[in-house]
C-alpha positions in Angstrom: -137.5 88.1 -14.8 -137.3 87.1 -18.5 -136.1 83.6 -19.1 -132.9 83.5 -21.1 -133.3 81.9 -24.5 -131.3 78.8 -25.3 -129.0 78.6 -28.3 -131.6 76.9 -30.7 -134.2 79.6 -29.8 -131.7 82.3 -30.7 -130.9 80.6 -34.0 -134.6 80.5 -34.8 -134.7 84.3 -34.6 -132.8 84.4 -37.9 -134.8 84.7 -41.0 -135.7 81.5 -42.9 -133.3 82.5 -45.7 -130.5 82.9 -43.1 -131.2 79.6 -41.5 -131.4 77.8 -44.9 -128.0 79.3 -45.8 -126.6 78.2 -42.4 -127.7 74.6 -43.0 -126.1 74.7 -46.4 -122.8 76.0 -45.0 -122.8 73.3 -42.4 -123.7 70.6 -44.9 -120.7 71.5 -47.1 -118.4 71.0 -44.2 -120.3 67.9 -43.2 -119.3 66.3 -46.5 -115.7 66.9 -45.8 -116.0 65.6 -42.3 -117.6 62.4 -43.6 -114.7 61.8 -45.9 -112.2 62.5 -43.1 -114.1 60.2 -40.7 -114.3 57.4 -43.2 -110.5 57.6 -43.9 -109.6 57.5 -40.2 -112.0 54.6 -39.5 -110.4 52.6 -42.3 -106.9 53.2 -40.9 -108.0 52.1 -37.5 -109.5 48.9 -38.8 -106.5 48.0 -41.0 -103.6 48.8 -38.7 -101.5 45.6 -38.7 -101.6 43.6 -35.5 -98.0 42.7 -36.0 -97.1 46.3 -35.2 -98.0 45.7 -31.6 -95.8 42.6 -31.1 -92.4 44.4 -31.2 -91.9 46.6 -28.1 -90.3 49.6 -29.9 -92.6 49.5 -32.8 -95.6 49.0 -30.5 -94.9 52.3 -28.8 -95.2 54.3 -32.0 -98.1 52.1 -33.3 -100.1 52.8 -30.1 -99.5 56.5 -30.4 -100.7 56.5 -34.0 -103.7 54.3 -33.1 -104.7 56.5 -30.2 -104.4 59.6 -32.4 -106.7 58.1 -35.0 -109.2 57.0 -32.3 -109.3 60.5 -30.8 -109.8 62.0 -34.3 -112.8 59.7 -34.9 -114.1 60.5 -31.5 -113.8 64.2 -31.9 -115.5 64.4 -35.3 -118.3 62.0 -34.2 -119.0 63.8 -31.0 -118.8 67.2 -32.6 -121.5 66.1 -35.1 -123.7 64.7 -32.3 -123.1 67.3 -29.6 -125.9 69.4 -28.2 -126.3 73.0 -29.4 -124.9 75.1 -26.6 -124.2 78.4 -28.3 -125.8 80.3 -31.1 -122.5 80.5 -33.0 -122.1 76.7 -32.9 -121.7 75.3 -36.5 -121.7 71.6 -36.1 -124.1 69.1 -37.7 -126.5 69.0 -34.8 -127.2 72.7 -35.4 -128.3 72.0 -39.0 -130.4 69.1 -37.8 -132.1 71.3 -35.2 -132.9 73.9 -37.9 -134.3 71.2 -40.2 -137.2 70.7 -37.7 -138.7 73.9 -39.1 -140.9 72.9 -42.1 -140.1 76.1 -43.9 -136.3 75.5 -43.7 -136.7 71.8 -44.7 -138.9 72.5 -47.7 -136.6 75.2 -49.0 -133.6 73.0 -48.8 -135.5 70.0 -50.3 -136.5 72.2 -53.2 -132.9 72.6 -54.3 -131.7 69.4 -52.8 -133.1 66.1 -51.8 -135.9 65.6 -49.3 -135.1 61.9 -48.8 -131.5 62.7 -48.0 -132.6 65.2 -45.3 -135.0 62.6 -43.8 -132.3 60.0 -43.9 -130.0 62.3 -42.0 -132.6 63.0 -39.3 -133.2 59.2 -38.9 -129.5 58.6 -38.6 -129.1 61.3 -36.0 -131.9 59.9 -33.9 -130.5 56.3 -34.2 -127.0 57.4 -33.1 -128.3 59.5 -30.1 -130.6 56.7 -28.9 -127.9 54.0 -29.2 -126.8 53.0 -25.6 -123.2 52.8 -26.8 -123.1 56.5 -27.7 -123.5 57.5 -24.0 -120.3 55.5 -23.1 -118.5 57.1 -26.0 -119.6 60.6 -25.0 -118.5 59.9 -21.4 -115.1 58.7 -22.6 -114.7 61.8 -24.8 -115.7 64.2 -22.0 -113.6 62.6 -19.2 -110.5 61.1 -21.0 -110.1 63.4 -24.0 -111.7 66.8 -23.6 -111.4 67.5 -19.8 -109.1 64.9 -18.4 -111.1 64.4 -15.2 -112.0 61.4 -13.1 -114.5 59.2 -14.9 -117.7 58.0 -13.4 -117.2 54.6 -11.8 -120.3 53.1 -13.4 -119.2 54.0 -16.9 -116.8 51.4 -18.4 -114.4 52.4 -21.2 -116.2 51.7 -24.5 -115.0 49.0 -26.8 -113.5 50.1 -30.1 -116.4 48.4 -32.0 -118.8 50.8 -30.2 -116.9 53.8 -31.6 -116.7 52.3 -35.1 -120.5 51.6 -35.0 -121.5 55.1 -33.9 -119.0 56.8 -36.2 -120.3 54.8 -39.1 -123.8 56.2 -38.4 -122.3 59.7 -38.2 -120.6 59.2 -41.6 -124.0 58.3 -43.1 -125.7 61.2 -41.4 -123.2 63.7 -42.6 -123.2 62.4 -46.2 -127.0 62.4 -46.3 -127.1 65.9 -44.9 -124.8 67.1 -47.6 -126.9 65.3 -50.3 -130.1 66.6 -48.9 -128.8 70.2 -48.9 -128.1 69.9 -52.6 -124.3 69.3 -52.7 -123.0 66.9 -55.3 -121.4 64.0 -53.5 -118.3 62.2 -54.9 -119.2 58.6 -54.0 -115.7 57.5 -54.6 -114.5 59.7 -51.7 -117.2 58.3 -49.5 -116.7 54.6 -50.5 -115.8 52.7 -47.3 -114.3 49.8 -49.2 -112.1 52.3 -51.2 -110.9 53.8 -48.0 -110.2 50.3 -46.7 -108.0 49.5 -49.7 -106.2 52.8 -49.4 -105.5 52.2 -45.7 -104.2 48.7 -46.4 -101.9 50.2 -49.1 -100.7 52.9 -46.6 -99.6 50.3 -44.0 -98.0 47.9 -46.4 -94.6 49.5 -46.8 -94.0 49.1 -43.0 -94.9 45.4 -43.0 -92.2 42.7 -43.0 -91.7 41.5 -46.6 -93.2 38.0 -45.9 -96.4 39.7 -44.7 -96.8 42.1 -47.6 
């Protein structure tokens, strides 16, 4: 009986040119995801603590905060997730295809080899980080499937998510740079997003705290 090929093996049946184009397509979306992820992270980090002191305000603030956390969680885990199907188009697909020297060299020719290498290092660092396993478990059990969590897996701290998602931002940006897409550094500037987020929350603050 012939063993069924896994998703990555099926992707490698594509021609080199097709795989190169696939990585480029994913890299373009990765740039957009990196910007989105950075913006959401900044909003989480700057949400005023005073919002949680008033009972009525706290209800809405918690909902907004949870929505932002889930957005960061979904983008991060999408980028890091395993390749299950040959029509998957998340960042890990591109990173798997970059293991082929022919694909890497062709992309580097029109892009940036160092950027591609940086993306690979960032992916490995995120996957090997012990905090990522807790984040993946939380995403699987509490967000995606709503099933009973494993008793030995504690709920990850927010700092864990911010650390891993920060690595994902870097990985996605480097993938886009490496694939040859011009990066608008202003849109990826973490401090710029931080200032924008502070400005966003300011109108809802009491006047003496603005």
